[in-house]
Structures are given as C-alpha cells and as structure tokens.
C-alpha positions as CSV (number, residue, x, y, z in Angstrom):
1,M,5.7,1.9,-11.1
2,G,8.5,1.0,-8.8
3,S,7.6,3.5,-6.1
4,Q,8.4,2.5,-2.6
5,V,5.7,3.5,-0.1
6,R,6.1,3.4,3.7
7,N,2.7,3.4,5.4
8,C,1.3,3.0,8.9
9,D,-1.7,0.8,9.7
10,N,-4.0,3.2,11.6
11,T,-5.4,0.3,13.8
12,T,-2.3,-1.6,14.7
13,G,0.4,1.1,14.3
14,D,2.4,-1.3,12.2
15,V,4.8,0.4,9.7
16,R,5.3,-1.4,6.4
17,D,7.3,-0.7,3.2
18,V,5.9,-1.9,-0.1
19,V,6.8,-1.4,-3.7
20,L,4.0,-0.8,-6.3
21,V,4.5,-3.0,-9.4
22,Y,2.8,-4.4,-12.4
23,P,0.7,-7.6,-11.7
24,H,3.3,-10.0,-13.2
25,E,6.0,-8.6,-10.8
26,A,3.8,-8.9,-7.7
27,D,5.2,-11.0,-4.8
28,I,4.0,-10.3,-1.3
29,T,7.0,-12.2,0.2
30,L,9.2,-9.5,-1.4
31,K,6.7,-6.7,-0.4
32,R,5.9,-6.1,-4.1
33,I,2.2,-5.2,-4.4
34,S,0.3,-5.1,-7.7
35,V,-1.3,-1.8,-8.7
36,L,-4.4,-3.8,-9.6
37,T,-5.0,-4.9,-6.0
38,P,-7.4,-2.8,-4.0
39,V,-4.7,-1.4,-1.7
40,G,-2.2,-1.0,-4.6
41,A,-4.7,1.0,-6.7
42,A,-5.6,3.1,-3.7
43,L,-2.0,4.0,-3.0
44,I,-1.4,5.4,-6.5
45,G,-1.0,9.2,-6.4
46,L,-1.1,9.6,-2.6
47,S,1.3,12.0,-0.9
48,V,2.9,11.9,2.5
49,G,0.3,12.5,5.3
50,Q,-2.7,11.3,3.2
51,G,-4.6,8.2,4.1
52,I,-6.8,5.6,2.5
53,E,-9.4,3.2,3.7
54,F,-9.9,-0.1,1.9
55,Q,-11.5,-3.5,2.2
56,T,-9.4,-6.6,2.6
57,P,-10.2,-9.9,0.8
58,G,-11.7,-11.1,4.1
59,H,-14.1,-8.1,3.9
60,S,-12.8,-6.2,6.9
61,K,-12.0,-2.5,6.6
62,R,-8.4,-1.1,7.1
63,S,-6.9,2.3,6.9
64,L,-3.4,3.4,6.2
65,T,-1.5,6.7,6.4
66,I,1.3,7.4,4.0
67,L,4.6,8.1,5.8
68,S,7.0,8.4,2.8
69,V,7.1,7.8,-1.0
70,S,10.3,7.3,-3.0
71,H,10.7,6.6,-6.7
C-alpha cells in the first residue's frame, strides 16, 4: 500500500500518477486509487514496462503501461 505508480494511457498518451491505497483512503481528486477497483487491483505487482488492459465502469476497454513505481 502507498505505492506511487506513474502510467501512460496507451490510447491517449496521457501520463498519470496515482497512489494505491486501501478502500477507505481512496479519493480520486487526490489521485488515490483503491486496490479493490479494477485498475487498482490490476496495477498490484506490475513492474516498469509492463502493461494492463482493463474495463472502465462505462464498459470501454483501456490499456496502460507502467512508467515508474515508487514506495
């Protein structure tokens, strides 16, 4: 918990930093993502250069590539 993950959206090219947290600490306005969300769960254990594909709540598919991870 508390890992900061920098990722790149493979479709838009947008780079985003998020922090993985427990559900009660989640706050998207602070870029704190719960590990129980689809993307939060998918990010656990990934290393730099790895990617994930996930489905959004709106049922579209997105993919991300991990740029950096810090603890």
